[in-house]
C-alpha positions as CSV (number, residue, x, y, z in Angstrom):
1,M,17.5,-75.1,34.6
2,T,20.2,-76.6,34.4
3,E,23.2,-77.4,36.8
4,T,26.3,-74.6,36.8
5,A,29.8,-76.4,36.0
6,N,30.7,-76.4,39.7
7,A,27.6,-78.0,41.1
8,A,28.5,-79.8,43.7
9,I,25.9,-83.2,44.0
10,I,25.6,-83.2,48.5
11,S,22.8,-85.0,50.1
12,P,20.6,-82.2,52.2
13,S,20.9,-83.7,55.8
14,F,21.2,-80.0,57.5
15,G,23.1,-82.1,60.5
16,P,26.3,-80.1,62.1
17,A,28.7,-82.2,60.0
18,F,27.1,-80.8,57.0
19,F,27.4,-77.1,57.7
20,E,31.4,-78.3,58.6
21,S,31.7,-79.6,55.6
22,I,30.2,-76.9,53.4
23,G,32.7,-74.2,54.7
24,D,32.8,-71.0,52.3
25,S,34.4,-73.3,49.4
26,I,31.1,-73.9,47.5
27,A,29.4,-70.2,48.0
28,A,32.2,-69.1,47.0
29,N,33.3,-70.5,43.6
30,G,29.9,-69.6,41.6
31,L,26.9,-67.9,42.4
32,C,24.6,-70.8,43.0
33,A,25.1,-74.8,43.4
34,F,23.0,-77.3,43.2
35,L,23.2,-79.9,46.3
36,S,20.5,-82.3,44.4
37,S,17.9,-81.4,42.1
38,S,15.6,-79.8,44.2
39,Y,18.3,-78.0,46.4
40,V,20.3,-75.2,45.5
41,I,23.1,-73.0,47.6
42,F,23.5,-69.4,47.1
43,P,26.2,-67.3,48.5
44,G,24.2,-64.8,51.5
45,F,22.0,-62.7,49.6
46,C,22.7,-58.8,50.0
47,D,19.9,-56.3,50.7
48,V,21.4,-52.5,50.5
49,H,17.9,-51.0,51.1
50,V,16.2,-51.6,54.3
51,H,14.7,-50.5,57.3
52,F,15.3,-51.8,60.7
53,R,13.7,-49.0,62.5
54,E,16.1,-48.8,65.5
55,P,16.6,-46.5,67.2
56,G,13.3,-44.5,67.5
57,F,10.7,-46.6,66.1
58,S,11.2,-50.0,67.9
59,Y,7.4,-51.0,67.5
60,K,7.7,-51.2,64.0
61,E,10.9,-53.6,63.9
62,T,14.2,-53.8,65.7
63,I,17.3,-54.9,64.7
64,A,17.0,-58.5,66.3
65,T,13.3,-58.9,64.5
66,G,14.8,-57.6,61.5
67,S,17.9,-59.3,61.1
68,R,16.1,-62.6,62.0
69,A,13.5,-61.4,59.0
70,A,16.5,-61.2,56.7
71,A,18.0,-64.3,57.7
72,R,15.0,-66.4,56.8
73,G,14.7,-64.6,53.5
74,G,18.4,-65.7,53.0
75,Y,20.6,-62.7,53.4
76,T,23.5,-62.2,55.2
77,A,24.6,-58.5,54.7
78,V,21.6,-55.5,54.8
79,C,22.2,-51.9,54.7
80,T,19.4,-50.1,57.2
81,M,18.4,-46.2,55.9
82,P,18.9,-43.5,58.1
83,N,15.0,-42.2,58.8
84,L,15.9,-43.0,62.5
85,N,15.2,-41.0,65.7
86,P,18.1,-39.8,66.2
87,V,18.8,-39.3,62.8
88,P,22.1,-41.1,62.3
89,D,23.3,-37.5,61.3
90,T,26.7,-37.3,63.6
91,P,28.5,-40.1,64.9
92,A,27.4,-39.5,68.1
93,H,23.9,-40.0,67.2
94,L,25.3,-43.4,64.6
95,E,26.7,-44.4,67.6
96,L,23.4,-45.1,69.3
97,Q,22.5,-47.5,66.2
98,R,25.9,-49.5,65.9
99,S,25.8,-50.1,69.5
100,L,22.0,-51.9,69.4
101,I,23.6,-53.6,65.5
102,R,26.7,-55.1,68.2
103,G,24.3,-56.1,70.5
104,N,21.4,-57.7,68.5
105,A,21.8,-58.7,64.8
106,C,22.2,-62.3,63.5
107,I,23.7,-61.1,60.4
108,H,25.8,-58.0,59.1
109,V,24.3,-55.4,59.2
110,Y,25.6,-51.7,57.6
111,P,24.2,-48.8,58.4
112,Y,24.0,-45.2,56.1
113,G,24.4,-42.0,57.4
114,A,22.0,-39.0,56.6
115,I,23.4,-36.3,54.2
116,T,21.3,-33.8,55.7
117,L,20.8,-32.7,59.5
118,E,17.8,-34.5,60.4
119,E,17.3,-35.3,57.2
120,K,15.7,-31.9,56.8
121,G,17.8,-31.0,53.0
122,E,19.2,-27.5,55.1
123,Q,22.3,-28.4,56.2
124,L,24.9,-31.4,55.3
125,A,25.6,-33.8,58.5
126,D,28.6,-34.3,59.5
127,L,29.6,-36.8,56.9
128,E,33.5,-36.3,57.6
129,G,32.8,-37.8,61.4
130,M,30.5,-40.5,60.1
131,A,32.4,-41.4,56.9
132,P,34.4,-44.5,58.7
133,H,31.5,-45.8,60.0
134,V,29.0,-46.0,56.8
135,M,28.5,-47.7,53.7
136,G,27.4,-44.3,52.4
137,F,25.5,-41.7,52.7
138,S,21.5,-40.7,52.1
139,D,18.6,-38.9,53.2
140,D,16.0,-41.6,52.5
141,G,12.6,-41.2,52.5
142,R,13.4,-37.7,51.2
143,G,14.7,-36.6,48.5
144,I,16.8,-33.4,48.2
145,Q,14.7,-30.8,47.1
146,D,17.7,-28.1,46.2
147,E,20.0,-28.5,43.6
148,D,23.0,-27.1,45.5
149,M,23.2,-29.1,48.7
150,M,22.7,-32.1,46.6
151,R,25.9,-30.9,45.0
152,Q,27.7,-29.9,47.7
153,A,27.1,-33.3,49.2
154,M,28.4,-35.1,46.3
155,L,31.2,-33.5,46.4
156,R,32.0,-33.8,49.9
157,A,31.3,-37.7,49.6
158,K,33.6,-38.0,46.7
159,A,36.5,-36.7,49.1
160,L,35.3,-39.1,51.4
161,D,35.4,-42.0,48.9
162,R,31.5,-42.4,49.9
163,I,28.8,-43.5,47.7
164,I,25.6,-40.6,47.9
165,V,22.4,-43.8,47.7
166,A,19.4,-41.2,46.7
167,H,15.8,-41.3,47.0
168,C,14.7,-38.7,43.9
169,E,10.9,-37.3,44.7
170,D,10.5,-33.9,44.1
171,N,7.9,-32.5,46.4
172,S,6.6,-29.6,44.2
173,L,5.2,-32.7,41.5
174,L,3.5,-34.8,44.7
175,R,0.5,-32.7,45.0
176,G,-1.0,-34.8,47.9
177,G,-0.7,-37.9,45.9
178,Y,-0.4,-41.6,47.3
179,I,-0.5,-44.1,44.5
180,H,0.5,-44.2,41.1
181,D,-1.3,-41.4,38.6
182,G,-2.7,-43.7,36.5
183,G,-5.8,-46.0,35.3
184,Y,-6.4,-47.3,39.3
185,A,-6.1,-43.8,41.0
186,R,-8.6,-42.6,38.2
187,E,-10.7,-45.3,38.5
188,H,-11.5,-45.4,42.1
189,G,-11.0,-41.6,42.7
190,H,-7.5,-41.6,44.4
191,R,-4.7,-38.7,43.9
192,G,-1.7,-39.2,42.1
193,I,1.8,-39.4,42.4
194,C,3.2,-38.6,38.7
195,S,6.2,-40.3,37.1
196,E,7.7,-37.2,36.9
197,S,8.7,-36.6,40.4
198,E,11.1,-39.1,40.5
199,W,12.7,-39.4,36.8
200,G,13.0,-35.3,37.3
201,Q,15.2,-35.5,40.0
202,I,17.2,-38.3,38.5
203,A,17.7,-35.9,35.6
204,R,19.0,-33.5,38.1
205,D,21.3,-35.6,39.8
206,L,22.7,-37.0,36.8
207,E,23.9,-34.0,35.7
208,L,25.2,-33.2,39.4
209,V,27.2,-36.8,39.2
210,R,28.5,-35.0,35.3
211,Q,29.6,-32.0,37.2
212,T,31.2,-33.5,40.5
213,G,32.5,-37.1,39.5
214,A,30.6,-38.2,42.4
215,R,29.6,-41.9,43.0
216,Y,25.9,-42.2,42.8
217,H,23.5,-44.9,43.9
218,V,19.2,-44.5,42.5
219,C,17.0,-46.4,45.2
220,H,14.2,-47.8,44.5
221,I,13.3,-46.5,40.7
222,S,9.8,-47.2,39.5
223,T,9.1,-45.5,36.1
224,K,10.3,-46.3,32.2
225,E,11.7,-42.6,32.4
226,S,13.8,-43.7,35.3
227,V,15.2,-46.7,33.5
228,A,16.3,-44.9,30.3
229,L,17.9,-42.2,32.0
230,I,20.2,-44.1,34.3
231,R,20.6,-46.1,30.8
232,R,22.3,-43.4,28.4
233,A,24.5,-42.3,32.4
234,K,25.9,-45.3,31.8
235,A,26.5,-45.4,27.8
236,Q,28.1,-42.1,28.8
237,G,30.5,-43.3,31.2
238,L,28.8,-41.5,34.6
239,D,29.8,-43.6,38.0
240,V,25.9,-44.4,38.4
241,T,24.0,-47.8,39.9
242,C,20.8,-48.4,40.7
243,E,17.9,-50.6,42.1
244,T,14.3,-51.6,41.8
245,G,12.5,-53.6,43.9
246,P,10.8,-57.1,43.8
247,H,7.2,-55.3,43.9
248,Y,8.2,-53.1,40.8
249,L,9.1,-56.4,38.9
250,V,6.0,-58.1,39.2
251,M,3.2,-56.0,39.8
252,D,1.6,-52.8,38.2
253,D,-1.1,-51.0,38.9
254,S,-4.0,-52.9,37.8
255,M,-3.4,-55.0,40.4
256,L,-4.0,-52.5,43.4
257,Q,-6.4,-52.8,46.2
258,E,-8.3,-51.0,48.5
259,D,-5.9,-51.7,51.4
260,G,-2.7,-50.4,53.0
261,R,-0.5,-53.0,52.2
262,F,-0.5,-52.0,49.0
263,K,0.6,-48.9,49.6
264,M,4.7,-48.0,49.3
265,N,6.5,-45.2,47.7
266,P,7.4,-44.8,45.2
267,P,3.9,-46.8,44.2
268,I,3.5,-49.6,41.8
269,R,3.5,-47.9,38.3
270,G,2.0,-48.9,35.6
271,K,2.2,-52.4,32.9
272,E,4.5,-50.2,31.0
273,D,7.0,-49.4,33.2
274,R,7.2,-52.5,34.8
275,Q,7.8,-53.8,31.4
276,A,10.4,-51.2,31.1
277,L,12.1,-52.3,34.6
278,V,12.3,-55.8,33.6
279,E,14.1,-54.7,30.1
280,G,16.2,-52.7,32.8
281,I,17.4,-55.6,34.7
282,L,17.7,-57.7,31.3
283,D,20.0,-55.4,29.5
284,G,22.2,-54.5,32.6
285,T,20.8,-51.2,33.1
286,I,19.7,-51.9,36.8
287,D,22.1,-53.2,39.0
288,M,20.5,-55.2,42.2
289,I,16.8,-55.9,43.1
290,A,16.6,-54.4,47.0
291,T,13.7,-54.8,48.9
292,D,13.0,-51.3,50.9
293,H,11.4,-53.7,53.7
294,A,9.8,-50.8,55.7
295,P,7.7,-52.1,58.4
296,H,5.2,-50.5,60.1
297,S,2.3,-51.2,62.9
298,M,-0.7,-52.9,61.7
299,E,-2.9,-49.6,62.7
300,E,-0.7,-47.6,60.4
301,K,-1.1,-50.3,57.7
302,S,-4.9,-50.1,58.3
303,R,-6.1,-46.6,57.3
304,G,-6.3,-47.9,53.9
305,L,-4.7,-46.4,50.4
306,E,-4.9,-42.7,51.3
307,K,-4.2,-42.6,54.6
308,S,-1.5,-45.8,55.4
309,A,1.8,-45.3,56.2
310,F,4.1,-45.9,53.1
311,G,5.9,-49.1,53.2
312,V,5.9,-52.9,53.0
313,V,7.9,-55.6,53.9
314,G,9.9,-57.6,51.3
315,L,12.6,-60.1,53.2
316,E,11.3,-62.6,53.4
317,T,9.2,-62.8,50.3
318,A,11.9,-61.6,48.0
319,F,13.7,-65.0,46.7
320,P,10.5,-66.7,46.2
321,I,8.3,-63.7,44.2
322,L,11.7,-63.5,42.1
323,Y,11.7,-67.2,41.5
324,T,8.2,-68.1,41.0
325,Y,7.6,-65.0,39.0
326,L,10.4,-64.5,37.1
327,V,12.5,-67.8,36.7
328,K,10.2,-70.2,36.1
329,P,8.2,-68.6,33.9
330,G,12.0,-68.1,31.7
331,I,12.3,-64.5,32.2
332,L,15.1,-64.3,34.2
333,H,17.8,-67.2,34.9
334,L,18.7,-68.1,38.5
335,E,22.1,-66.7,38.4
336,D,20.4,-63.8,37.6
337,V,18.7,-63.6,40.1
338,A,21.8,-64.4,42.6
339,R,23.9,-61.8,40.7
340,L,21.3,-59.2,41.2
341,L,20.8,-60.2,45.1
342,C,24.5,-61.1,45.9
343,G,26.9,-60.5,43.8
344,N,26.1,-56.7,42.0
345,P,25.3,-55.1,45.3
346,R,28.1,-56.7,47.2
347,K,30.9,-55.2,44.1
348,R,29.1,-52.1,44.5
349,F,29.1,-51.4,47.8
350,G,32.1,-53.3,48.9
351,I,30.9,-55.7,51.3
352,P,32.5,-58.7,51.6
353,L,31.1,-62.5,51.3
354,G,33.3,-64.5,53.5
355,C,31.4,-67.9,55.0
356,D,28.1,-66.3,53.9
357,Y,25.6,-68.7,52.0
358,T,22.2,-70.0,52.3
359,I,20.6,-73.0,51.4
360,W,17.2,-73.2,49.5
361,D,14.6,-75.9,48.8
362,L,13.3,-75.0,45.1
363,N,10.3,-77.1,44.9
364,A,8.9,-76.4,48.4
365,A,5.4,-74.7,47.4
366,S,3.8,-72.7,49.8
367,T,1.6,-69.6,50.0
368,V,2.7,-66.2,51.4
369,S,1.5,-65.7,54.8
370,P,2.6,-62.9,56.0
371,E,1.5,-64.3,60.0
372,D,4.2,-66.1,59.8
373,F,6.8,-63.6,59.2
374,L,9.5,-63.1,61.7
375,S,9.3,-59.5,61.0
376,L,7.2,-57.2,63.2
377,G,5.7,-55.5,60.1
378,K,3.1,-58.1,58.1
379,A,1.9,-55.5,55.3
380,T,2.9,-56.8,52.2
381,P,1.5,-57.3,49.0
382,F,1.7,-60.5,47.6
383,A,-0.2,-62.0,50.6
384,G,-2.3,-65.0,49.5
385,W,0.2,-65.3,46.6
386,P,1.2,-69.2,45.4
387,I,5.3,-69.0,45.9
388,R,8.0,-71.3,44.9
389,G,11.2,-71.7,47.6
390,K,11.4,-72.3,50.8
391,C,14.3,-70.7,52.9
392,M,16.2,-74.1,54.8
393,A,19.4,-72.2,56.4
394,T,21.3,-69.5,56.7
395,V,24.8,-69.5,57.2
396,C,26.7,-66.3,58.1
397,A,30.4,-65.7,59.2
398,G,30.5,-69.8,59.6
399,K,27.9,-69.3,62.3
400,V,23.4,-71.0,61.3
401,V,21.8,-67.9,62.1
402,Y,18.4,-69.0,60.2
403,R,17.2,-73.0,60.3
404,A,13.5,-74.2,58.8
405,E,12.2,-76.1,61.3
406,T,11.8,-78.5,59.0
407,C,15.5,-79.2,58.5
């Protein structure tokens, strides 16, 4: 690892004068700057796919706890998914969430509006009314099953200059599955989720993008076929981006255990899928890494692979996992991770940086310990994994919103 041309060597004392001296200049000058041989400053990370569970499910997570967990992970901006109660499908319902954000978030929190009423896929939500207040539209957690409904949504979103953020899942192919339809499922008697349930709907939607000219972003891709489809669509000039999650890049289904903390949707796939995702990161097919931070109560995640709720948390582990298992082995450069966690998502979704940055000690060694998370959710497939990298401080809009106790 070498210092960038604009590296700044600063003694990381982390006192008030230190933060005042930094301002917004270092983070704005490049993807990362070295403060010393160990300490690195990045622009504030941006996650375009999180679940903060308010309103409706505050026992899983709140705006306050979720945003604090994000700050500890180096994030200064996140986009929250609309599977809430009430679903933000009208301006009035959306305002309930926006009020909670204004009162409780310690970082920038940008909501999505639902594509359809109550995310049922039957009738378009009030896209016009919500458009001025949302980053885009999504029915995350559910794929839109009706092709004409998705076509209508794309046309309406295009007219409103908003992006469609799609959870792609064909319900007719699920067949009661709950982990990847691969070796582990067969060896342990589990019902599998086939890869086509994801890539088949992506293929349908890409054709609709071709027809409508809509801006389109695919959530949490997990299969090699999805990578190939999106690569081809980009080569053809379609306005398409996509994300994947850290767990899909460093795990495959041979690493599963009989524990609900290994259950998420889409599931961790096979070795070939994992490799295709890494290749998609390297060649630019995959634009960004998002955590799909999806907290649940301990009881909801204690029912094993079959009966536990789908979803794991990821905001507090994303950078250390990526740094330890992709950067240190030489698969990615540190600047690549910064681009995937900050530059690309902000550019695609028009999220400004401002005076936002985060400081990391890359040499700090620890073990992933869910009991120490600031998130209410504790379910992570990385529990017990050795990691390098500790967030020392995060600054949002010029204000210190997280500072490690050891600073």
